[in-house]
C-alpha positions as CSV (number, residue, x, y, z in Angstrom):
1,M,29.1,-19.8,4.2
2,A,25.4,-20.7,4.0
3,S,23.3,-19.1,1.1
4,K,20.8,-16.5,2.3
5,K,17.2,-17.4,2.6
6,V,15.0,-16.2,-0.3
7,I,12.0,-13.8,0.0
8,T,9.8,-13.7,-3.0
9,V,8.4,-10.1,-3.8
10,F,5.6,-10.0,-6.3
11,G,5.3,-6.8,-8.2
12,A,8.8,-6.0,-7.4
13,T,8.9,-3.3,-10.1
14,G,5.8,-1.5,-8.7
15,A,5.2,0.9,-6.0
16,Q,5.0,-1.1,-2.7
17,G,6.7,-4.1,-4.0
18,G,9.7,-2.1,-5.4
19,S,10.1,-0.4,-2.1
20,V,10.0,-3.7,-0.3
21,A,12.5,-5.4,-2.7
22,R,15.0,-2.5,-2.4
23,A,14.9,-2.4,1.4
24,I,15.3,-6.1,1.7
25,L,18.3,-6.1,-0.6
26,E,19.8,-3.2,1.4
27,S,19.4,-4.9,4.7
28,K,21.5,-7.8,3.3
29,K,20.0,-10.4,5.5
30,F,17.9,-12.2,2.8
31,A,18.1,-12.8,-0.8
32,V,15.3,-11.3,-3.0
33,R,13.5,-13.1,-5.8
34,A,11.8,-10.3,-7.7
35,V,8.8,-11.3,-9.8
36,T,7.9,-9.3,-12.9
37,R,6.3,-9.8,-16.2
38,D,9.2,-8.1,-18.1
39,V,12.5,-9.0,-16.8
40,T,14.1,-6.4,-19.5
41,K,12.4,-3.3,-18.3
42,P,14.8,-0.8,-16.6
43,K,13.4,-1.4,-13.1
44,A,13.9,-5.0,-13.4
45,L,17.4,-4.5,-14.6
46,A,18.0,-2.0,-11.7
47,L,17.0,-4.7,-9.0
48,R,19.3,-7.2,-10.8
49,D,22.0,-4.8,-10.5
50,L,21.3,-4.5,-6.8
51,G,21.6,-8.4,-6.4
52,A,18.0,-9.5,-6.9
53,E,17.2,-12.7,-8.7
54,V,14.6,-11.3,-11.2
55,V,12.3,-13.9,-12.6
56,K,9.6,-13.6,-15.2
57,G,6.2,-14.4,-13.8
58,D,3.1,-14.9,-15.8
59,L,0.9,-14.9,-12.7
60,D,-2.2,-16.0,-14.4
61,D,-1.6,-19.6,-13.9
62,K,-0.8,-21.8,-10.8
63,A,2.5,-23.1,-12.1
64,S,3.9,-19.6,-12.2
65,V,3.1,-19.0,-8.5
66,D,4.7,-22.4,-7.7
67,D,7.8,-21.5,-9.4
68,A,7.8,-18.1,-7.7
69,L,7.6,-19.5,-4.3
70,K,9.6,-22.7,-4.7
71,G,12.4,-23.0,-2.3
72,A,11.5,-19.4,-0.6
73,Y,11.5,-18.8,3.0
74,G,8.9,-16.0,2.8
75,A,7.0,-13.9,0.5
76,F,5.8,-10.4,0.3
77,L,2.1,-10.2,-1.2
78,V,-0.5,-7.3,-2.0
79,T,-3.7,-7.3,-3.9
80,N,-5.2,-4.7,-6.1
81,F,-8.9,-3.9,-5.9
82,W,-8.5,-0.8,-8.2
83,E,-7.5,-2.9,-11.4
84,T,-11.2,-4.1,-11.6
85,L,-13.1,-1.9,-9.0
86,N,-14.5,-5.5,-7.9
87,K,-14.1,-6.8,-4.3
88,D,-15.0,-10.3,-5.3
89,K,-12.6,-10.4,-8.0
90,E,-9.8,-9.1,-5.8
91,V,-10.6,-12.0,-3.3
92,Q,-10.7,-14.5,-6.2
93,Q,-7.6,-13.0,-7.8
94,V,-5.7,-14.9,-5.5
95,S,-6.2,-17.5,-8.2
96,R,-6.0,-15.0,-11.2
97,L,-3.0,-12.8,-10.6
98,Q,-2.8,-10.6,-13.6
99,P,-0.2,-8.0,-12.2
100,P,-0.6,-4.5,-13.5
101,W,2.3,-3.2,-11.5
102,E,4.3,-2.0,-14.6
103,Q,1.7,0.9,-14.7
104,A,2.3,2.1,-11.1
105,E,3.8,5.4,-11.9
106,G,1.9,8.7,-12.6
107,L,-1.7,7.3,-11.5
108,G,-4.5,9.1,-9.6
109,V,-6.0,8.1,-6.3
110,L,-7.7,5.0,-7.4
111,E,-4.5,3.4,-8.5
112,W,-2.3,4.9,-5.7
113,I,-4.3,3.8,-2.6
114,L,-2.3,0.6,-1.9
115,Y,-1.5,0.1,-5.5
116,S,0.1,-3.4,-6.0
117,P,0.0,-6.3,-8.1
118,V,-3.1,-8.6,-8.0
119,L,-2.7,-11.4,-5.7
120,G,-5.0,-13.5,-3.3
121,K,-6.0,-17.1,-2.3
122,L,-4.0,-18.9,-4.8
123,V,-1.0,-17.6,-3.3
124,A,-2.3,-18.3,0.3
125,D,-3.0,-21.8,-0.8
126,T,0.4,-22.2,-2.3
127,A,2.3,-20.8,0.7
128,K,0.4,-23.3,3.0
129,R,1.2,-26.2,0.8
130,I,4.9,-25.1,0.2
131,G,5.3,-24.3,3.8
132,L,6.6,-20.8,3.7
133,K,7.9,-19.7,7.1
134,H,6.7,-16.0,6.8
135,V,4.5,-14.2,4.5
136,V,3.9,-10.4,5.0
137,Y,0.7,-9.5,3.4
138,S,-0.4,-5.9,2.6
139,G,-3.9,-6.2,4.0
140,L,-6.4,-3.8,5.4
141,E,-9.6,-4.1,7.5
142,N,-12.8,-5.8,6.4
143,V,-14.8,-2.6,7.1
144,K,-18.2,-4.1,6.2
145,R,-17.7,-7.0,8.7
146,L,-16.4,-4.7,11.5
147,T,-19.3,-2.2,11.0
148,G,-22.2,-4.8,10.6
149,G,-22.6,-3.7,7.1
150,K,-23.2,0.0,7.9
151,L,-20.1,0.9,5.8
152,E,-18.7,-0.7,2.7
153,V,-15.3,0.1,1.6
154,P,-14.7,-2.5,-1.1
155,H,-10.9,-2.0,-1.6
156,F,-10.6,-2.5,2.2
157,D,-13.1,-5.4,2.5
158,G,-11.4,-7.4,-0.4
159,K,-8.1,-7.3,1.3
160,G,-9.6,-8.1,4.8
161,E,-11.2,-11.1,3.2
162,V,-7.9,-12.2,1.8
163,E,-6.2,-11.4,5.0
164,E,-8.8,-13.5,6.8
165,Y,-8.3,-16.4,4.5
166,F,-4.5,-16.4,5.2
167,W,-5.4,-16.6,8.9
168,S,-7.8,-19.4,8.5
169,L,-5.3,-21.6,6.6
170,G,-2.8,-21.0,9.4
171,V,-0.1,-19.5,7.2
172,P,2.7,-17.8,9.3
173,M,1.9,-14.3,8.5
174,T,2.1,-10.6,9.3
175,S,-0.4,-8.3,7.9
176,V,0.8,-4.8,7.3
177,R,-2.2,-2.2,7.1
178,V,-0.7,0.7,5.5
179,A,-2.0,4.3,6.0
180,A,-3.2,6.5,3.2
181,Y,-0.3,7.3,0.7
182,F,1.2,10.8,0.7
183,E,1.5,10.2,-3.1
184,N,-2.3,10.9,-3.3
185,F,-1.7,14.5,-2.6
186,L,0.3,14.7,-5.7
187,T,-2.6,13.7,-7.9
188,T,-6.3,13.3,-7.1
189,W,-6.0,14.9,-3.7
190,K,-4.0,18.0,-5.0
191,P,-5.3,21.2,-3.7
192,E,-7.7,23.1,-6.0
193,K,-8.2,26.8,-6.6
194,A,-11.0,28.3,-4.7
195,S,-13.7,29.9,-6.9
196,D,-14.1,32.8,-4.4
197,G,-10.7,33.8,-3.7
198,D,-6.9,33.7,-4.2
199,Y,-6.3,30.6,-2.2
200,Y,-6.6,26.6,-2.5
201,T,-8.6,24.1,-0.9
202,L,-8.0,20.5,0.1
203,A,-11.2,18.5,0.1
204,L,-11.3,15.3,2.1
205,P,-14.3,14.4,4.3
206,M,-12.4,13.8,7.6
207,G,-13.9,16.6,9.8
208,D,-11.3,17.4,12.6
209,V,-10.2,13.8,13.0
210,P,-6.5,13.2,12.2
211,M,-5.7,11.0,9.1
212,D,-2.7,8.7,9.1
213,G,-0.5,8.9,6.1
214,I,3.0,7.5,4.8
215,S,4.7,7.5,1.5
216,F,4.9,4.2,-0.2
217,A,8.7,4.5,-0.5
218,D,9.0,4.2,3.2
219,V,6.9,1.0,3.5
220,G,9.7,-1.2,2.3
221,A,12.1,-0.6,5.2
222,A,9.3,-1.4,7.8
223,V,8.4,-4.6,6.0
224,S,12.2,-5.4,5.8
225,S,12.5,-5.0,9.5
226,I,9.4,-7.1,10.1
227,F,11.0,-10.0,8.0
228,N,14.0,-9.5,10.2
229,S,12.1,-10.0,13.5
230,P,9.6,-12.9,12.8
231,E,9.4,-13.8,16.6
232,E,7.9,-10.3,17.2
233,F,5.6,-10.0,14.3
234,L,4.3,-13.5,13.2
235,G,0.6,-13.7,13.7
236,K,0.2,-10.0,14.1
237,A,-1.3,-7.1,12.2
238,V,0.9,-4.0,12.0
239,G,-0.5,-0.5,11.2
240,L,2.0,1.5,9.5
241,S,1.9,5.4,9.6
242,A,4.3,8.1,9.4
243,E,2.2,10.7,11.1
244,K,-1.4,11.7,11.6
245,L,-2.5,15.0,10.7
246,T,-6.0,16.8,10.5
247,I,-6.9,17.9,7.0
248,Q,-6.2,21.5,8.0
249,Q,-2.7,20.5,9.3
250,Y,-2.0,18.8,6.0
251,A,-3.3,22.1,4.3
252,D,-0.9,24.1,6.6
253,V,2.1,22.0,5.7
254,L,1.1,22.4,2.1
255,S,0.8,26.2,2.4
256,K,4.3,26.5,4.0
257,V,6.0,24.2,1.5
258,L,4.4,25.6,-1.6
259,G,4.0,29.3,-0.5
260,K,0.4,29.4,-1.4
261,E,-2.5,29.5,1.1
262,V,-4.4,26.1,1.3
263,R,-7.3,25.6,3.5
264,D,-9.6,22.7,4.6
265,A,-12.6,22.7,2.4
266,K,-14.6,21.3,5.3
267,I,-16.5,19.0,2.9
268,T,-19.0,16.5,4.4
269,P,-18.9,12.7,3.4
270,E,-22.4,13.4,1.8
271,A,-21.2,16.3,-0.2
272,Y,-18.1,14.5,-1.1
273,E,-20.1,11.4,-2.5
274,K,-22.3,13.8,-4.5
275,Q,-19.3,14.8,-6.5
276,G,-20.2,12.0,-8.7
277,F,-16.6,11.0,-9.8
278,L,-15.7,7.3,-10.1
279,A,-15.3,5.8,-6.6
280,A,-16.5,9.1,-4.8
281,K,-18.7,7.0,-2.5
282,E,-15.9,4.6,-1.9
283,I,-13.5,7.3,-0.7
284,A,-16.3,9.0,1.3
285,N,-16.9,5.7,3.1
286,M,-13.1,5.3,3.6
287,C,-12.8,8.6,5.3
288,L,-15.8,7.6,7.6
289,F,-14.0,4.6,8.5
290,Y,-10.8,6.6,9.1
291,Q,-12.8,8.8,11.5
292,M,-13.2,5.5,13.6
293,T,-9.3,5.8,14.1
294,P,-8.2,2.3,13.0
295,D,-5.0,1.1,14.5
296,R,-2.0,2.7,12.6
297,D,1.1,2.9,15.0
298,V,3.2,5.9,14.4
299,K,5.6,5.1,17.0
300,L,6.2,1.5,15.9
301,T,6.5,2.6,12.2
302,H,9.3,4.8,13.3
303,R,11.1,2.1,15.1
304,L,10.7,-0.1,12.1
305,N,12.0,2.6,9.6
306,P,13.8,5.4,11.7
307,K,14.2,7.2,8.2
308,V,10.4,7.4,7.6
309,K,9.6,10.8,6.2
310,S,7.0,13.4,7.5
311,F,4.6,14.9,5.1
312,S,6.6,18.0,5.1
313,Q,9.8,16.2,4.1
314,F,7.8,14.2,1.4
315,L,6.5,17.4,-0.1
316,S,9.8,19.1,-0.1
317,E,11.1,16.3,-2.2
318,N,8.1,16.5,-4.7
319,Q,7.5,20.3,-5.1
320,G,7.7,19.7,-8.8
321,A,4.3,18.0,-8.9
322,F,2.7,21.2,-7.9
323,K,4.2,23.5,-10.6
324,D,0.8,23.9,-12.2
325,L,-0.7,25.5,-9.0
């Protein structure tokens, strides 16, 4: 019996990477080479118990990337703007690759928005040189280019530049553009007690435009399905979303599940930016871009992962995160 083709998963003990590694193992079509800095940590050992080849990867040097990709059929890659809050570094970090994925639990919105190990152009160059047959890259749109400089969303723009670099090299690739994580609502987007009444508010500057969302845990099965159907997805960008709801609809779901009244704060992008916390302008601009309704395909996502959870299902499984409300 021929051995299975290998897919290298960087950040396999992190949020998105871990979801992908487990889903590919569950599908049993490919073997998984899980790359992590610490092969003795519990999550690494759990992947090994599931059948993954777990390898130590010091992704700060080219040799480690070569070793991780050598002999592989494909790879799953993501980049992380939020480690440095620097778009240029994210693009360059294709050549630095210092993966912070071990820290992927218990973080706020800065880390949760597409939190993943730091990857970029070095991986693209290596994938091209080695001749990988299918790379799935967790990308996003280059908002600055698409809007002619009117909007800058660096954590989108950096991923967009890396995505464009892959395309320019002719690497056989699928880009998955993941909607906002439901996990954000457990941390930085958690409802806050209103100062003028016995209710809570949800403050995201989306107006009445629906915002796509998904749990990172459901990304893996969708990516696994993409690897299983290269003839359909090579050369394409795929927008992943479990569902799209207005902020008031998100608030209504929160109210129903938590048993507490939650309302849309109706905050404007300008007011959101003036809150002054780290990356407030970044998130305000992201919501302005979301109001332009970038392509996230709910129907396709449900076909790729029939078990993808709705926001209501996600909240029901995570009610403990709101015990302090």
